[in-house]
N, C-alpha and C positions, 0 to 999 in steps of 0.2 A: 368326460373330457372337459377340462376347465377352459373357459373363454375369457381370458384376461382383457380388461378394458384397455383400449389403446391409450397411450399417454398423449395428452394434449398440451402443446407448448403455446406460448403467446409471444412470438418473436417479432412480428410486425402486424400492422393493422389488418392486413388481408387474411390473417389466420382464423378469423371467425366469420361466419355468414351473417347476413342481415337479421335473420330470424334469431340467431344466437345472441347478437348484440341487443336486440329488442328484449330478449329474455333477461339478460344480465342487467339492462337498464331498469327493468321492473324489479329485479332483486335488489338493486342499489337503492331504489326508492324505499323499499321495505326496510332494508338494513339501516338506511339513514334515519327513517322515522323511529325505529327502535332506539338508535343512538341518541336522538334528540329527546326521547321520552324516558331516558335512563332505564330502558328495558334490557336486562341481561340477555345476550344471545351468544352462546358459546359452542358453535358447531365444530370448532377446531381444538377442543380439549385433547391433549396429548399429541397434537400435531406441531411440527417445527418448521419454520421458514428460515432458510439461510439467505442472507443478503450479501452479495459479493460486490464490492465497490472498487473499480479501477479509477473512477472519477469522483470528485467530491460532490456532495449533495446536501441540501437542506430538506426540501419538500419530499424528495423520493425516499430518503431514509425515514423521515418522521412519519410519512403516511403509511409506509409498509410496516414499520416497526410498531407504531401505535395501533394500526389496523389489526395486525395479527394478535396483539395482546387483547384488543377489544373482542375478538372472535374466540377468546379463550385459549389461544395457542401461545407458542413461544417464538421469539425472533432472535436470531444470532447475527451479529454484524461482523463481517470479515472485510478488512481492507487489504488489497493485494500487497501493499507495502509491509504488512505484518504477517503475511502468510507465505506458503511455499510457492504460490503462483508468482509472487514478486521475486522469487529466487530462481525462476526458470522452469518450474514444474510444468509439463505439457498440459495444455487446456483439457485435452482428452482424458488424461489421468485424473485431473481435478474433478471433472464431471462425474467420472465413475465413483471416486471415493466419496465426494460430498453427497451424492444422491443415494448412497447406502446408509447415510446417517441422518437423513431428514426427509420431509414429506414434499417440500416444494422449495424452489430456488429462484431468487431474483438476482439478475446480473446487470450491473451498470458499467459499461466498458467503452472501448474505442470502436474498432471496426466491427461491423455486423458479422463478418466471418468468424470472429472470436466466439460470439454467443451461439452461432449456428454449430460450430464444432463442439462447444460445451454441451449443447442440447442433444446432439447426436449420440453422446455417450452417457446421458443422464437417464436414470431409472424413474425419475419423478418430473413433474411439470416444471418448465423453466419459463420465467417471465422476463421480458426485456424492460429494464428500468431506464434505459437510454443507451443508444449507440450513436456513432457519427451519422448513420444513415436513417435511423428510425427512432421515434419516441411515441410508441402507440398508446401507452397508458395515459400520457398527458392529453392526447387528442381525444381519447375515449372520455376522459373527464370533461373536456371542453364540450363535447357533443351532449353529454349528460346535462351539463350546465345550460346549454341552449334549450334542451327539452324542458328543463325546469322553468325557464323564463319565457319561452316563446312557443313551445310545442315542437312537433316533428320538424326536422331540418330538411326533409325531402323537398326538392324543388326550390330551395332557397339559394341565395348567392353569398358566398364567403369570400371576402377580399383578403389576400395575403400581400403585405407590403414589407419588403425587406430582404433578408438573406434567403437564398435557396438552401435551406438546411434540413435537419432531420424532422423538424416540425412540419415543414411544408410537404415533405414526401409522405408523411403519415396522413396529413390532411388530404392529399391527392388520392391516397388509397381509400380514405373514408368517403370522399366524393363519389367514387365508383360504387361503393357498397350501399351508401345511403341515398344516392340519387340527387345530389345537389351539385351546384356549379361553383368553380373556383375562378376568381379574377386574380391574376398573379402579376406582381410588378417587382422585379429585382434589378439592381443596377448592372450596367454593362461590366462584364468580367466576373460577375457573380451569378451566372445563369444556372438554370436547372441542369442537373446531370440526367440526361434523357434515359439512361439505363435504369434509373430509379423511378421513372414515371410510367405507370401502368394504366393510364386513363386518358380519354379525350375530353373529359368534363372540365376543361379549363380554357380560359382565354388569357393571353399574355398582353400586358400593357407596358409600353415604354414609360409612360407618365404615371407615377403612383397615385396621383389624385384621380385620374380616370379609372383606375382599378377600383376605387371606392364608390364610384357612381352606382347608385341603386342597390348597394350591398345591404344584406340583412345582418351581417356580422363582419367586423373589421378586426383583423388579427395581425400581430407583429411579434417580433422577438428581438433579443439583443443582436447587435450587428456583428459582434465578435463572440462566437460560441467557444466553449471549452475546447482546448487543443489548438486554437487558432490565434492565441494571444500575440504571437510575433507579428501578425498582420494588422494589429489594432490601428496603428497610425494610418496605414493605407486604406483600411476599411472606413475609418471616419471621414476621409476625404471622398472616397467613392460613393458613400451612402448619403452624402449631403443632399438634402431635398426629400429624403425618404422618411422623415419623421412623420408619425401619425399625429397630426395636430387638429385643432378644431375646424380648420378650413377643409381638411380632408374628410373629417367626420360629417361635415355639413353636406358633402356630396352623397353620402350614404342615405338610406331611408331614415325618416325621422325617429323611428323606434329601433334603429340598429343598435346592436350591442358592440362593445369593445372588449377584446380579450388579449391577454399577454400571459405566457406561461411562467414568467418571473424567473430570476430577479430582473428588475427593470432599471433602466438608466434614464431618469427624467431629463428631458432636454436633448437626448440623442434619438432613440428610436420612437419615443412617445413624449408628448408634452404633458406637463403636470396636470393641466386642466382637463385633459382627456382621461388619463389613467385614474385620477381622483374625482372625475366627474360623474354625472348621473347615469351615463350610458355604460360605464365600466362595470364589469362583473368579475374582475380579476380575483377578488377575495373569495367569492363563491367558487370560482374555478379552482383556486388553490385547495380549498377545503374538500372539494369533490374528488380530488385524487384519493383521499381517504376512503370515501364511500364506494367509489367505482372499483377500486382495487380490492376491497373486502369482498364485493360481489364476484369479482373475477376469480379470486382465490377460491371462494366457495364453489364456483362453477367448475374450475379445473380439478378440484379435489373430490367434490361430492356429486358432480353432475347436476341434473335438473331436480329441483325440489318443488313441492307443492307451494304455490304462492300464498303467503299468510303473514 
């Protein structure tokens, strides 16, 4: 009697355990070292990644596509405008068909329920490349970046200044798993959706500068995320004062890091002297999408390997 290995999806940050995260981080270290040393590492020969994009992207497409090639596999880009999904094909049907023709699928779309429905009908692992509610790959890369610069994040304080968006909800899930604390400050009217909050490991601050007090990491994002462009003028007014500038960074610990998932608008959510300054690790953070996603793909398709 065969015992098929259950399919593992990565649809939100809470889908892996702490022990699994620590394993994938170790693999990412190894895979990154191989990449930097120009060592061929091709565990994905004859494996195909399909990337489904409902939303435009730079870092997500490049990191997944380049990453799969570097692992020895193939990556296929599908934009919903150019596929039957954009002509009304049911998500469930697309999940069944695509998963019969490839080994792993990344989906970048709007509502979380879309990717949940897709994954429910997929025969292969599905990775969330971004939804309105969650952005787990980015937060995973951010935590990997923190590990590289400062070591384990357990017991640390992470400040979130800005919009209550998909990044914040993934950070809150990460806080519960890794055991750190979040200081959160969002403008009135742009508060957290408590249905998406699964932890008590946070403190809310009305004053964004107070949220940065004693933080080990200060994090922000654009004030107007994809899909909310019609609100841009209102958001610029509401978010006045939420810029992460040198005064706010001065409230954090002297060795605090600054992160931003990019793209950034200097002079809006972050000042130029912060994002281009010595505490900023945004370029390492961006690169680490590549390495952490390669390790994640390896884990979802091959399971645990001997560390080497």
